[in-house]
C-alpha positions in Angstrom: -36.6 -10.7 4.6 -34.9 -10.8 1.2 -31.8 -12.9 0.6 -28.4 -11.1 0.7 -27.5 -9.5 -2.6 -24.1 -9.6 -4.2 -24.5 -5.9 -5.3 -25.9 -4.5 -2.0 -23.9 -2.8 0.7 -22.4 -5.0 3.4 -20.1 -4.8 6.4 -16.8 -6.6 6.8 -15.8 -6.0 10.4 -15.5 -2.3 10.9 -15.4 -1.7 7.1 -18.5 -0.7 5.3 -18.4 -2.0 1.7 -20.6 -0.8 -1.2 -21.1 -4.4 -2.4 -20.0 -8.0 -1.7 -17.4 -8.1 -4.4 -13.7 -8.0 -3.4 -10.7 -7.4 -5.6 -8.3 -10.2 -4.8 -4.6 -9.6 -4.4 -2.9 -9.5 -7.8 0.8 -9.3 -8.1 1.6 -6.9 -10.9 5.4 -6.5 -10.4 5.6 -2.8 -11.1 7.3 -1.5 -8.0 10.9 -0.2 -8.1 14.0 -2.1 -6.7 13.4 -0.7 -3.2 9.8 -1.9 -3.1 8.2 1.5 -3.7 5.0 1.6 -5.8 5.2 3.8 -8.9 2.7 6.7 -9.4 0.8 4.4 -11.9 -0.4 2.3 -8.9 -2.7 5.1 -7.7 -4.5 5.2 -11.0 -4.6 1.4 -11.3 -6.3 1.0 -7.9 -8.5 4.1 -8.3 -9.9 2.7 -11.5 -11.1 -0.4 -9.6 -12.4 1.3 -6.5 -16.0 0.3 -7.2 -15.2 -3.1 -5.7 -16.7 -3.4 -2.2 -13.3 -4.2 -0.8 -9.9 -4.0 -2.6 -7.1 -6.1 -1.3 -3.7 -5.0 -2.6 -1.1 -7.2 -4.1 1.1 -8.9 -1.5 3.6 -6.6 0.2 6.9 -7.6 1.7 7.1 -7.0 5.5 10.9 -6.8 5.4 13.9 -7.2 3.2 14.1 -10.8 4.6 10.5 -11.4 3.5 11.2 -10.5 -0.1 11.0 -13.3 -2.7 10.1 -11.8 -6.1 11.6 -8.9 -8.1 9.7 -5.7 -8.4 7.1 -6.5 -5.7 6.1 -3.7 -3.3 6.9 -3.4 0.4 5.2 -1.9 3.5 8.1 -1.5 6.0 9.8 1.8 5.3 8.7 5.5 5.4 9.2 5.6 1.6 6.8 2.7 1.2 4.2 4.6 3.4 4.5 7.7 1.2 4.1 5.7 -2.0 1.1 3.8 -0.7 -0.6 6.9 0.8 -1.0 8.2 -2.7 -2.9 5.0 -3.5 -5.2 5.0 -0.5 -6.0 8.7 -1.1 -6.9 8.0 -4.7 -9.1 5.0 -3.7 -10.8 6.9 -0.9 -11.4 9.9 -3.2 -13.2 7.5 -5.5 -15.4 6.1 -2.7 -13.5 2.8 -2.3 -12.2 0.8 0.6 -8.7 -0.8 0.5 -6.8 -3.1 2.7 -3.1 -4.1 2.3 -2.0 -7.7 2.1 1.3 -8.3 4.1 3.5 -11.3 3.5 6.8 -13.0 4.4 7.8 -15.4 1.6 9.9 -17.7 3.8 11.6 -20.3 1.7 10.1 -19.1 -1.5 13.1 -16.8 -2.3 16.6 -16.8 -3.7 19.8 -15.6 -2.1 20.2 -12.9 -4.8 17.0 -11.3 -3.5 18.1 -11.4 0.1 20.3 -8.9 1.9 24.0 -9.7 1.6 23.1 -12.8 -0.4 21.9 -14.7 2.7 19.9 -17.8 2.5 16.1 -17.5 2.8 14.5 -18.5 6.1 11.9 -21.2 6.8 10.5 -23.3 9.5 12.7 -26.2 8.3 15.6 -26.4 5.9 13.6 -27.9 3.0 14.1 -26.4 -0.5 11.1 -25.2 -2.4 10.4 -26.3 -6.0 9.1 -24.3 -9.0 10.7 -20.8 -9.3 10.9 -17.3 -8.1 11.3 -14.2 -10.4 14.6 -12.4 -10.0 15.9 -9.5 -12.1 17.8 -12.1 -14.2 14.7 -14.2 -14.8 13.1 -17.3 -13.3 15.2 -19.4 -11.0 14.6 -22.1 -8.4 14.4 -20.9 -4.8 17.6 -21.3 -2.8 18.0 -23.8 0.0 16.6 -22.1 3.1 17.9 -22.3 6.7 15.6 -23.1 9.6 14.7 -20.1 11.8 16.1 -20.3 15.3 13.5 -20.0 18.1 15.1 -16.8 19.3 14.6 -15.2 15.8 10.8 -15.8 15.8 9.9 -12.8 18.0 11.8 -10.7 15.4 9.6 -12.1 12.6 6.5 -11.2 14.6 7.9 -7.7 15.0 8.2 -7.4 11.2 4.5 -8.0 10.9 3.8 -5.6 13.7 5.9 -2.9 12.0 4.1 -3.6 8.6 0.8 -3.0 10.4 2.0 0.3 11.8 3.1 1.4 8.3 -0.2 0.3 6.8 -2.0 2.4 9.4 0.2 5.4 8.6 -0.4 4.9 4.9 -4.2 5.2 5.4 -5.3 1.7 4.6 -8.7 0.6 5.9 -7.3 -2.7 7.2 -4.6 -5.4 6.9 -4.8 -8.8 5.4 -2.2 -11.3 6.6 -1.2 -13.8 3.9 -1.1 -17.3 5.4 -1.6 -19.1 2.1 0.1 -20.1 -1.1 3.1 -21.8 0.5 4.6 -18.7 2.0 6.2 -18.5 5.5 3.1 -18.7 7.7 1.7 -21.5 5.5 5.0 -23.3 5.7 4.7 -23.3 9.5 1.1 -24.6 9.3 1.8 -27.6 7.1 3.4 -30.7 8.5 4.9 -31.2 5.0 7.2 -28.2 5.4 7.4 -27.9 9.2 9.5 -30.6 10.7 10.5 -28.6 13.8 10.6 -30.3 17.2 10.1 -27.2 19.4 7.1 -25.1 20.4 6.5 -24.2 16.7 6.4 -27.7 15.2 5.0 -31.1 15.6 1.4 -31.0 16.8 -1.3 -29.0 15.1 -1.5 -26.8 18.2 2.2 -26.0 17.9 2.1 -25.4 14.1 -0.7 -22.8 14.4 1.3 -21.0 17.1 3.2 -18.5 14.9 0.3 -17.7 12.6 -1.9 -16.9 15.7 0.9 -14.8 17.3 1.3 -12.8 14.1 -2.5 -12.2 13.9 -2.6 -11.0 17.5 0.3 -8.6 16.9 -1.3 -7.2 13.8 -4.7 -6.9 15.5 -3.1 -4.9 18.4 -2.0 -2.3 15.9 -4.8 -2.1 13.3 -7.7 -3.4 15.4 -9.1 -6.9 15.2 -12.1 -5.6 13.3 -9.9 -4.3 10.6 -7.7 -7.4 10.3 -8.2 -10.3 7.9 -6.3 -13.6 7.1 -6.0 -15.3 3.8 -5.6 -19.1 3.7 -5.3 -21.8 1.0 -5.7 -25.2 2.7 -5.3 -27.3 -0.5 -3.4 -25.0 -2.8 0.0 -26.4 -3.9 1.2 -24.2 -6.7 3.6 -21.7 -5.1 6.9 -23.3 -4.2 5.5 -26.7 -5.2 4.4 -27.1 -1.5 2.7 -30.4 -0.7 -0.6 -30.1 1.3 -0.8 -30.9 5.0 -1.5 -34.5 5.9 -4.8 -33.4 7.5 -5.8 -29.9 6.2 -9.3 -30.2 7.7 -8.0 -30.5 11.2 -5.0 -28.1 10.8 -7.0 -25.2 9.2 -10.0 -26.0 11.3 -7.9 -25.4 14.4 -6.4 -22.3 12.9 -9.8 -20.8 12.1 -11.2 -21.5 15.6 -8.2 -19.6 17.1 -8.6 -16.7 14.6 -12.3 -16.5 15.5 -11.3 -16.2 19.2 -9.1 -13.2 18.3 -12.2 -11.5 16.7 -10.7 -10.6 13.3 -12.9 -9.1 10.6 -12.7 -11.9 8.0 -11.0 -15.0 6.6 -10.3 -15.0 2.9 -10.3 -18.6 1.7 -8.9 -19.9 -1.5 -11.3 -22.8 -2.2 -9.0 -24.8 -4.4 -10.6 -27.5 -6.4 -7.4 -29.1 -7.8 -7.2 -32.9 -7.7 -6.1 -34.5 -4.4 -4.5 -37.8 -3.8 -6.5 -41.0 -3.3 -5.7 -40.9 0.4 -6.9 -37.4 0.8 -10.6 -36.4 1.4 -12.0 -33.2 -0.2 -11.9 -30.3 2.1 -15.2 -29.2 3.7 -15.0 -25.4 3.3 -18.4 -24.9 4.8 -17.1 -26.3 8.0 -14.5 -23.5 8.1 -17.2 -21.0 7.3 -19.4 -22.2 10.2 -16.4 -22.3 12.6 -15.8 -18.6 12.1 -18.0 -15.9 13.4 -16.7 -13.1 11.2 -17.0 -12.6 7.5 -16.1 -15.3 5.1 -14.6 -14.2 1.7 -14.6 -17.0 -0.8 -12.1 -17.1 -3.7 -11.8 -19.6 -6.5 -13.4 -20.0 -9.9 -16.4 -17.9 -9.1 -18.4 -16.5 -12.0 -21.4 -14.2 -11.9 -24.1 -16.7 -11.3 -22.2 -18.8 -8.8 -21.2 -15.6 -6.9 -24.8 -14.4 -6.7 -25.9 -17.8 -5.5 -23.2 -18.0 -2.8 -24.1 -14.7 -1.3 -27.9 -15.4 -1.5 -27.5 -18.8 0.2 -25.2 -17.4 2.9 -22.3 -19.8 2.1 -20.1 -16.7 1.8 -20.3 -13.0 2.8 -18.1 -11.7 0.0 -16.7 -13.1 -3.2 -13.2 -12.2 -4.3 -12.4 -12.0 -8.1 -8.8 -11.9 -9.2 -7.8 -12.0 -12.9 -11.1 -10.6 -14.0 -10.2 -7.3 -12.4 -7.0 -7.0 -14.5 -8.8 -6.4 -17.8 -12.0 -5.1 -16.3 -11.5 -2.1 -14.0 -15.3 -1.7 -13.9 -15.9 -5.4 -13.1 -18.7 -4.6 -10.6 -20.8 -2.8 -13.3 -20.1 -5.5 -15.8 -21.2 -8.2 -13.4 -24.3 -6.2 -12.4 -25.4 -5.8 -16.0 -24.1 -9.3 -17.1 -21.9 -7.5 -19.7 -19.1 -9.2 -21.6 -15.7 -9.3 -19.8 -12.4 -8.4 -21.3 -9.7 -11.1 -20.9 -6.3 -9.5 -20.3 -3.4 -11.0 -22.1 -1.1 -13.0 -19.9 1.9 -10.9 -21.0 0.3 -7.9 -19.3 0.1 -9.5 -15.9 3.6 -8.8 -14.6 6.0 -5.9 -15.0 6.1 -3.1 -17.6 4.4 0.3 -17.5 1.0 1.7 -18.2 0.2 -0.7 -21.1 -1.7 -3.6 -19.8 -2.0 -1.9 -16.4 -4.2 1.2 -16.5 -5.3 1.2 -20.2 -8.2 -1.2 -20.2 -11.6 0.4 -21.2 -14.7 0.7 -19.2 -18.2 0.0 -20.4 -18.7 3.7 -21.1 -15.6 3.7 -23.3 -16.8 0.6 -25.1 -20.1 2.2 -25.8 -18.5 5.3 -27.1 
């Protein structure tokens, strides 16, 4: 039997993919003030539909879950209509697309919240770094701790987002549990200082993420649900890592496996850790999970081919490379040069730097 091939068809849960290359979530900040995608988004995603699996930029699950200006949402009928144009364009091009859903938690500012309210979090601990508002970058506001009686409402926000995703025609739903956003805040003992059923022990801290996953799986189907985690990533909100990420995320992955979800999408951060911290064993997470393992983090062509062939991953997610290379799959297949998109094109704006990057055919012409 030949080794798995990065460019061969594969299956992720109930989703058949043309290859083992995923387009990672890429925030492009081109939605309107109400979180509706512009018509340009349909063309942007259609151009990149050769990816085996496309994962959309993060979508707010509610007004409360909003933390960055001009990011899209998936909680109103208008959002459904805007995203349906995207899914139809992608499916028409033969692609598969899942939507990433997110609640930012403490990584927000009161100017982005309804009625200027404080953001919510597991505990009242202010985030560092910044969020992007319509008036520029600003430090996140001091959050308030969620009351226990509010948590079922947060779960319902995810459930509603899954319903809207299904109505919009998405092939699945990815739950964002990484990058220091709300569910990640509940997971880490550095940001979760609760003393109730949702804080303290590892078992308690994984409680909400597991409940959210079950709620989404009930709507979309477990075999069309995925979860993204970033056990050692610290950048968003300047969030410190958990004191024992191997144990915390190992427990989470085991419980996600029991639910039977399609995949886990793991940001395999390789940033320095403190002298008291051991490097994370990502292979242990891979072996603890029976579904597909999507690896993300500094993968180039040769390393991606090797990871799939060795079985250390089932799919490789590429992020920034997809911005300037809508035909990234073909460029990787032929080992062609990649276009490096300018940083100023990443966020905001219109068609320029969004849907105007050339393909290999255009380059040849």
